[in-house]
Phi, psi and omega in degrees: 000137188291142171292166173299322176303312181298314182299312176306317180298316183295319176298319183292320176299318174301315181301313179302322181289312181301318176298317180295334186276128184293138187286142179297142174261121188245144163285149172304143171310133176223155183255149181246142177224173166221123173288154185304332180280005179098344178310117171277136179242123183232126182237127182240094180288142182209095191271012185301315178231150186282063178227161177213150178235134173238134171229121170258110177257125183248127185280062173207138178208206186293344179290344180262007178294138179286160177316133172078001181223052183297134184104350185293318177295329175291313176296322178299311182303314181300312191287348180308318181271023190249025173134128179232184188287338188257340194209144171280168173308319185285336175294315176291323179301309183298327181286336179273329180292324185300327182265002182075022191257189177224158174207126184221164176201136185202153173245144173248186179299318185263331190210160173248137176235133168252124181238150172215148175223141181203165165299149189304320182296340181262009177307313180305318184296310182313306185291328176294317179290320182299310181298315180313301187287335179279322191252342189231033178291148182247348180050062181307145180297316176304314176300314179305308181300323182285320182290322174298325180283325180296305187301312180299321179295324176299308185302319177299315172298333186284347179289345176274356171245095193296339176291321179284332175293322175300312180302311187288331182273342194304310187284347175296337184282339186240359178241144178294153173298139182091357181290148186301330182254015185291323187253151178298152181295329185290341175108176175237162184301314182291326181293317177294314186298332185273352180282133171245167184309316186297337180285319175302305177305311180292322177302312173301318182290329184261325190265336184264100189228140179298332182285355177239027185228152186226122172256116184241125177242132183237140166136200176290076191227164175246130186285332171299319183287321177294321181298319183295310184292323180298314175302318180295322192264334181240357180303323180282347186292129193220017177304139185278149178297142179279166175295146178290145184263120176273121177248078184301154178303147175297130178282147175308150177267153175271333172207169183294139176247125186241122177247119173258118191246109183279131181233108186298138174068016173294146181250354175234160171247135175262130182249121179226110167266140178214137179220152174306148180208197191271167185273184180278346186283183191291058171291128182300345174277352184309299191289318172304324189283325178302312179294316182301318189293318186291328179289323184282297182210010182256013172227161187295331170262032182282169177297318181298316184293322180302306191285323185271319181264310181287309192273324187252339188061039185274336189196146172284348182213132172204130188211158160232158179200163176262120171269109188236129184236177184294323181249357186205163174222163181204144171255132188236134179237130179230139175195188175206165177193173181291155183300321184282347179250011182299313176304311185294325180296322186281328174299316184299313183302301185299314184294323178283332175292318176300319178303310193290316183296316190266318180255355174073187177255162179272166173302323183288322177299318181288325174294322173296319173302307173308311182295324179293316176299309178300322183287328183283328181304318181289342177298335184269010179220042183266328184253161175301323176292321174300313177302313183295322177296320177299316178291322174303315183293324179300312179295312180296327180257009169071034172286149177292154183303330185264016179312311193283309176304332182265348183314294191294335178283324173298320181293307188294340178273001173287118186256175187292331177302315179285325174302319177297311182301320171302310174309314182299331178285315199241347185278074185046043178287342186237167173317144186227171172260147179216127174248128182235116185245115187163193179288131195298315186289325174300317179291331177288323182290329176287323178288330183287316177298325177278358187047052179255134179224172182154197177279112180255132173235132178244135179225156166280151188296330177284354174276343179290126182269000000 
């Protein structure tokens, strides 16, 4: 029989274990419906505040841009709010501004989203406006011309920012020409210049279909009323679904692919390493790899930050992350440094990656990473807009309904052995793509100092499309 002291110690130990386990973060309970035209409707009542958020998620994005017209999905999404059959651009703006709300539209690689936020009493207006811009845009020629000039000017201006150039060119080093993810969603100068108004009209007419769309409403709302309003505003939508677009995973590289982007008289070098990785779907490596990444380069107290910024002063910023899309995934390192230290920076990354692959992480490092992720996660689900986006993400990527509620527990269950295995598999263990933007001579000296070789291509910065 246990003594009173032993019993008390067991009770305290149990309480401590319970306290150390992260509490689950729950999405509000939500109901799902389907309209006769195939539109999926999700309603999540949340009555804490008299607010409501709407997100219409369409399964079409930059990956659906036709060859030679990169940026078409993005331009279409932006122009939705620039005039409809019922309202001019100014009338759309004034209608949402009058009620103190917001209305936006944008395209990413995998999806286009139209979002609105209002007080709950103005939900009927928000749904009406979202339906109007999604279903009835007219793409006025004047608005199209203005937007095209604006995007081309922005793309040209970005050539003055080596960091943006590095980001935009990065995936081209690991993907074949013509891959749906190879070019940036915002487009290229050649792609945007080639777009005509009729391309936008056709893209909208063929790609915006109810059977490939989800309408999410979160906030102080009544599901029955939302369902009625959705039927009223979206029920007549009858576009046939477009063909599925195949975005195959990035194939392993046979040797390193290095893109040198020469910027004359640059005093710094932008550095981007990228390698194929796993996709956004429920790959079992997701949680171990996420924890390992935070310990390696994804957190402010990570190894790379300590070694690159704190110990050596090579850069103010260095980070790694997994970029996960529906059809492909990537592991990315980003940093910059002075010309004379470019080789050292690359040496440090590769040495630390090899150390992580061979020696792994300590239990203390993994615990810090788990605590960081568990503590940060609730902050991503505080507002109606964030919750609507999270629900849309679950549905877009085919994640299980309990993904959010299980997230912190899944993170907490990752041990050092699992994280170390993920590091062995994904931390630049295979040939990679490398983009270096800066002075060519400094870059070539840096590559030699770091002992990096591969297929090298050199272009001037103004040649980047």
